[in-house]
C-alpha positions in Angstrom: 147.3 90.3 158.7 144.7 93.0 159.4 141.2 93.0 159.5 139.8 95.1 156.9 136.0 96.4 157.6 133.5 95.0 155.3 131.3 98.0 153.7 127.6 96.3 152.9 126.6 97.6 149.5 123.7 100.1 150.2 121.2 98.2 148.1 121.5 95.3 150.5 121.1 97.2 153.6 117.6 96.7 155.3 114.9 98.9 154.1 111.9 99.7 155.4 108.6 98.7 154.5 107.4 102.1 153.7 110.1 102.3 150.8 109.4 99.1 149.0 105.7 100.2 149.1 106.5 103.4 147.5 108.9 101.7 144.8 106.6 99.2 144.1 103.7 101.9 143.4 106.2 104.0 141.2 107.2 100.8 139.2 103.3 100.2 139.1 102.5 103.5 137.6 105.7 103.5 134.5 104.3 100.0 133.8 100.5 101.6 133.4 101.8 104.3 131.7 103.9 102.2 128.9 100.8 100.0 128.1 98.5 102.8 127.7 101.1 104.4 125.0 101.0 101.1 122.8 97.8 101.2 122.2 97.1 104.2 120.0 100.4 104.1 118.3 99.8 102.7 114.5 102.2 100.6 112.3 104.7 102.4 110.7 102.4 101.9 107.2 99.4 103.1 108.8 98.3 106.9 109.3 95.3 108.3 110.9 93.5 111.4 109.1 90.5 113.2 109.1 88.8 113.3 105.6 88.7 117.0 104.3 86.2 115.7 101.4 85.6 113.0 99.1 86.6 114.2 95.6 85.3 110.9 93.8 84.8 107.5 94.3 88.5 106.3 94.2 90.1 109.8 95.9 90.0 111.8 98.9 91.4 114.9 100.5 92.4 114.3 103.9 94.1 116.4 106.9 97.0 114.9 109.4 99.7 113.7 107.1 102.9 113.5 108.5 104.3 116.6 110.2 101.6 119.2 108.8 98.0 118.6 110.2 96.6 121.7 108.5 97.8 121.0 105.1 95.4 118.7 102.9 96.7 115.8 101.2 95.3 114.3 98.4 94.9 110.4 98.4 94.2 107.6 96.0 92.2 104.5 96.8 94.8 101.5 95.9 93.4 98.5 93.6 90.2 100.6 92.9 89.1 102.3 89.7 86.1 104.1 90.2 83.7 105.4 87.1 84.7 109.1 86.5 82.1 111.7 87.6 80.9 112.1 84.2 79.9 108.6 83.7 76.3 109.2 84.9 75.0 107.4 87.1 78.0 105.5 87.9 80.2 107.8 89.1 78.3 110.1 91.1 76.7 106.8 93.1 80.7 105.9 93.5 81.4 108.9 95.2 78.0 109.1 97.3 79.0 105.7 98.7 82.2 106.3 99.6 81.3 109.5 101.4 78.1 107.4 103.0 81.1 104.7 104.0 83.2 107.6 105.6 80.4 109.2 107.5 81.2 112.9 106.3 83.9 115.3 106.4 86.1 115.7 109.7 85.5 111.9 110.2 88.8 110.0 111.1 89.7 107.0 108.8 93.0 105.0 108.7 95.5 104.8 105.5 97.2 101.7 105.1 100.1 102.1 103.0 101.9 99.6 100.7 105.3 99.4 98.7 104.7 102.1 96.6 103.5 105.5 98.6 102.9 107.8 95.8 101.6 107.9 92.0 103.2 109.5 89.5 101.0 112.9 90.0 102.0 112.9 93.5 98.9 111.6 95.4 99.4 109.0 98.4 98.1 105.7 97.5 96.4 103.8 100.3 94.0 101.4 101.8 91.4 103.2 103.3 89.8 101.8 106.9 87.0 103.0 108.8 85.6 100.6 111.7 87.5 97.9 110.9 86.1 97.9 107.1 88.3 98.0 104.1 86.6 100.7 102.5 88.4 100.0 98.9 87.0 96.4 99.0 83.5 97.9 100.1 83.5 100.1 97.0 84.3 97.3 94.8 81.5 94.8 96.7 78.7 97.1 95.7 79.5 97.2 92.0 80.6 101.1 92.2 84.2 100.4 91.5 86.6 98.0 89.5 89.5 96.2 91.1 92.0 97.0 88.9 95.8 95.5 90.5 98.5 97.8 90.2 102.3 97.0 90.7 103.7 96.8 93.2 100.6 97.4 95.4 99.1 93.8 95.4 98.5 93.6 99.2 94.6 93.1 99.0 94.4 92.1 95.7 92.9 88.7 96.6 90.1 90.3 98.5 89.4 92.9 96.1 89.5 90.3 93.3 86.7 88.2 95.1 84.9 91.5 96.1 84.5 92.1 92.2 83.5 88.3 91.2 80.5 89.0 94.1 79.4 92.1 92.8 79.6 90.9 89.2 77.7 87.6 90.0 75.0 89.6 92.3 74.6 92.2 89.3 75.4 95.1 91.9 76.1 98.9 90.8 78.4 98.9 87.4 77.7 95.3 87.0 73.7 95.5 86.5 72.6 93.6 83.6 69.6 95.7 83.0 72.1 98.7 82.9 75.7 98.0 82.7 78.6 100.3 82.2 79.5 99.9 78.8 82.9 101.6 79.2 85.7 100.7 82.0 86.6 104.2 83.8 89.9 104.2 82.1 88.4 103.8 78.7 86.2 106.8 79.6 88.9 108.9 80.5 90.8 107.9 77.4 87.8 109.0 75.1 86.7 112.2 76.9 90.5 113.9 77.6 
């Protein structure tokens, strides 16, 4: 039997210390890059957008939806029914509070989507977050909007319902016993088409 030459694979060959240091440095850089990328990514049910303007106490126009960063999209806050702007003074108060919560035009907010993404007239349905505050809930809690659960979007119904109970108990905004709103926003719209 003949002696066969056994060849040692290259990856088992002795490596100089400089090669190891270089490989470890490259690996560390790759790990750093991968860890930085994950911090700015939002879950699939969220989108970061800029507010173009506040339309009312329950709707916004935003820039930055999907792949069309300069296209204005209509957004309707989920679970909220704010007074119509013609329902004075409550409609204007709701709009002003939403503007104050957002901090003005060109401010970034995060939209969170539930099961149904659009309403029957094509507006995007979303929960709106700014600095970890659910703006839908704040509007209801301050008495500037009513909680109205709409199927199938029920993710924050309990939070919104508790906020409304608080507002009623404290006599906030539309629940002020000395100057209450007499018609719900839906009733007002039906009577004033």
